[in-house]
Structure formats: C-alpha cells, structure tokens
C-alpha positions in Angstrom: -19.4 -2.5 9.8 -17.3 -2.6 12.6 -15.9 0.4 14.3 -12.3 0.8 12.4 -9.1 0.7 15.0 -5.9 1.2 14.7 -3.6 -1.8 13.6 -0.3 -2.6 15.4 1.1 -3.9 12.4 1.5 -0.2 11.3 3.5 1.1 14.4 6.8 2.0 12.6 5.3 3.7 9.7 7.8 7.0 9.4 10.7 4.5 8.5 8.6 3.9 5.1 8.6 7.2 4.5 11.5 8.2 1.7 14.0 10.8 2.6 17.0 12.2 0.2 20.0 9.8 0.2 22.0 10.8 3.1 19.1 11.7 5.6 18.6 9.6 8.7 20.2 6.6 10.3 22.5 3.9 8.4 20.4 0.8 7.4 20.9 -2.6 7.3 19.9 -5.8 5.8 17.9 -7.1 8.5 18.5 -10.7 7.7 22.6 -10.6 6.9 23.7 -6.9 8.7 25.5 -5.8 5.5 24.4 -2.3 4.7 22.0 -1.3 2.4 21.5 1.7 0.1 18.9 4.3 0.7 16.6 2.7 -2.3 16.4 -1.4 -1.3 14.2 -4.4 -1.2 11.8 -5.0 1.6 10.2 -8.0 2.7 7.0 -8.8 4.8 7.2 -10.9 7.5 4.2 -12.1 7.2 2.6 -13.4 10.3 3.3 -10.2 12.2 2.8 -8.2 8.7 6.3 -6.3 10.1 8.5 -5.0 7.0 12.6 -5.9 6.8 15.0 -4.4 4.7 16.6 -6.9 2.7 20.3 -6.8 0.7 19.6 -7.9 -3.0 21.3 -11.0 -2.1 18.9 -11.6 0.8 16.3 -10.4 -0.9 16.7 -12.9 -4.0 16.2 -15.9 -1.7 12.7 -15.1 -1.6 11.7 -14.0 -5.0 9.6 -17.2 -5.6 8.6 -18.2 -2.4 4.7 -18.4 -1.9 3.8 -19.8 1.7 7.3 -19.2 3.8 7.8 -16.8 6.9 9.2 -14.0 4.5 7.7 -13.0 1.3 9.1 -10.6 -1.4 7.8 -7.3 -1.8 7.4 -5.7 -5.5 9.8 -3.2 -6.4 7.5 -1.0 -8.4 3.6 -0.2 -8.4 1.7 -0.9 -11.3 -0.9 1.5 -12.8 -4.5 0.7 -14.0 -6.1 3.0 -16.6 -8.7 0.8 -17.4 -9.9 0.7 -14.0 -13.9 0.7 -13.7 -14.6 2.3 -10.0 -17.5 4.8 -10.1 -19.0 6.5 -7.3 -22.1 3.9 -6.5 -19.4 1.6 -6.1 -16.9 3.1 -4.1 -19.7 4.2 -1.3 -20.7 0.4 -1.3 -17.0 0.0 0.3 -18.0 1.9 3.4 -14.9 3.9 3.6 -14.6 6.7 5.4 -12.4 8.9 3.1 -11.3 9.1 -0.2 -7.6 7.8 0.1 -6.9 4.0 1.0 -6.0 0.9 0.2 -6.8 -3.1 -0.1 -4.8 -5.8 0.1 -5.5 -9.9 0.4 -4.3 -11.5 3.4 -2.9 -15.0 4.1 -3.3 -14.3 8.0 -7.8 -13.6 8.0 -7.9 -15.2 4.3 -10.0 -12.3 3.2 -9.7 -9.0 1.4 -8.4 -6.4 3.9 -9.2 -2.6 3.6 -7.2 0.4 5.5 -7.4 4.2 5.6 -4.2 6.4 6.3 -5.1 8.8 9.2 -2.8 11.2 11.6 -2.7 8.6 13.9 -1.2 5.6 11.5 -3.6 2.9 9.2 -6.9 2.1 10.3 -8.6 -0.6 9.4 -12.2 -1.2 8.1 -14.2 -4.1 7.6 -14.7 -4.5 4.0 -18.5 -5.1 3.0 -17.6 -8.4 0.7 -19.9 -8.0 -1.7 -19.0 -4.6 -2.5 -15.5 -6.0 -3.0 -17.0 -8.9 -5.0 -18.3 -6.2 -7.5 -15.3 -4.5 -7.9 -13.2 -7.9 -8.7 -15.8 -8.7 -11.4 -15.6 -5.5 -13.2 -11.7 -5.3 -13.2 -10.1 -8.4 -13.7 -6.5 -6.7 -13.2 -7.5 -7.5 -9.3 -6.6 -11.3 -10.3 -3.1 -10.2 -10.6 -2.5 -8.5 -6.8 0.1 -10.5 -5.0 -1.4 -11.7 -2.0 0.1 -9.7 1.2 2.6 -7.6 -0.6 0.7 -5.6 -3.3 -2.4 -3.7 -2.8 -5.0 -1.7 -4.6 -4.2 1.9 -4.1 -7.0 4.1 -4.5 -7.1 8.1 -4.6 -10.4 9.7 -5.2 -9.4 12.8 -3.0 -10.4 15.8 -4.9 -10.8 15.1 -8.7 -8.3 12.4 -8.3 -9.5 9.3 -9.6 -6.3 7.1 -9.2 -6.0 3.4 -9.4 -2.4 1.4 -8.7 -1.4 -2.5 -7.9 1.4 -1.0 -5.2 3.9 -2.5 -3.3 2.5 -3.0 0.4 6.1 -0.7 1.3 4.8 2.0 -0.9 1.3 2.2 1.4 2.9 2.3 4.4 5.2 4.9 3.0 2.0 7.0 2.1 0.7 6.3 5.8 3.8 7.6 7.2 4.2 10.7 5.3 0.7 11.6 6.6 1.0 10.5 10.1 4.2 12.5 9.7 3.3 16.1 8.3 -0.6 16.0 9.3 -1.3 19.5 11.4 -4.8 19.9 12.4 -8.1 19.1 11.4 -7.7 19.6 7.9 -4.1 18.4 8.0 -2.5 21.5 6.5 -1.1 22.6 3.1 2.2 20.5 3.5 0.7 17.6 3.9 -1.7 17.8 0.6 1.4 18.3 -1.2 3.5 15.5 0.2 0.3 13.6 -0.9 0.7 14.9 -4.4 3.9 14.2 -4.5 3.9 11.1 -4.1 1.5 10.0 -6.4 3.3 12.0 -8.8 6.2 9.6 -7.9 3.8 6.5 -8.1 3.1 7.6 -11.5 6.5 8.3 -12.7 7.3 4.5 -11.6 4.3 2.8 -12.7 4.1 0.8 -15.4 0.2 0.3 -17.0 -2.0 -2.9 -16.5 -4.2 -3.1 -19.3 -7.2 -5.8 -18.9 -10.6 -5.3 -19.3 -13.8 -7.5 -18.7 -15.8 -8.7 -21.7 -19.1 -7.5 -19.5 
C-alpha cells in the first residue's frame, strides 16, 4: 500500500461543518452570487474536487448533467441496512482507522478511499481486489453516483454503520474532526460530535434494500 498522503482537495473542509443558522459569514451562490439559506445545494467541480454553494435555480441546471464541469451533489444520505462487511473484508481494505469513505473518481477512473484525520482527509491506496469483493457482496454499491456520492463507513467501537452519503456530507465529517480534535486521542468533545453527526445522518437517510443472491 502506498504511504497515505494528504489530499489538497480537502484544504477548506471547515466550511462544510454545519453551523446553527445565523452563525458565520453570509453564503452566496458561487454561480450567480445570490444569497443562499443556511441549508442549500452544493455542486462538485469534478476536475479539482472543489465544492461550490448553489442556489436552487442554479442547482437545477445540473440535475441531469453527467460529464460536465460541475455535478449536482445529492441532497440526502441513503441507509444500507442489508450491507455485508465483516471484519475480514474490512481488514482487507487496509485502512488504519475504522472510519472512512469511498467514492468512484472520474479523474483517476477508480475507487478512492479516504479517511479523516486531525490534519484533514487522507487518501489511501485501495486494494482493488478487496473492493471487488465488497461490491460483489453488496449490489447496492452499483447505485453509488460517481464523484458526488460515497460509501461512508463507521466501525468505531461497536458501531457498524454504512451509508451512501453525499460527498459534501463526508467532507463535513472530516471538517468536524479537524475542528474539534484535541491531543492524541481526540478528546471527549470530538467523539461526541462524531456521534451526533451519525445520529443526524441516520435521521436523514432513507433505506436501500438490495441483497445479493449469493
């Protein structure tokens, strides 16, 4: 496995940590400059993996775009209650922590594995054989939208959670950890924030029930 390396695409993650309404600077659509509400749509600029805020009118322009400069990021996560991922298969993915997300990148034409750290998101070289086995056992992964949606996995402690999550949601988790991590273990605050983050994801998610016949 290649040595993990920080990803420049995640240099401004802090802006994706959701604040209470009224906190922080006024946000504007990055296409037309109109003011947007605290909860608004995002676009992904595929070439550099930068996320742009968008008003509803501009977001709708990219709803069915496949190969354009921008892609519309989905609004809500999707739960995977039938997901199959045992310890052996997880270990085969060769990640150093039990919290990660995986997305299909059009830029490099492969699945990319990222995990959060106090310094931001770190990319790890994903063993393709392990991903192939995971995909074979979980047909729902075929529904994952390239670039803008990721498999988000939480196996910290007793957690065994898996979602198809919008990529900006994953960025938000990374930004949250970067913002709140203290010391070597992170401190109680960051782990409480992570729990709250996944509680919110669970509330927003609708389930996908797709099982393999194997």
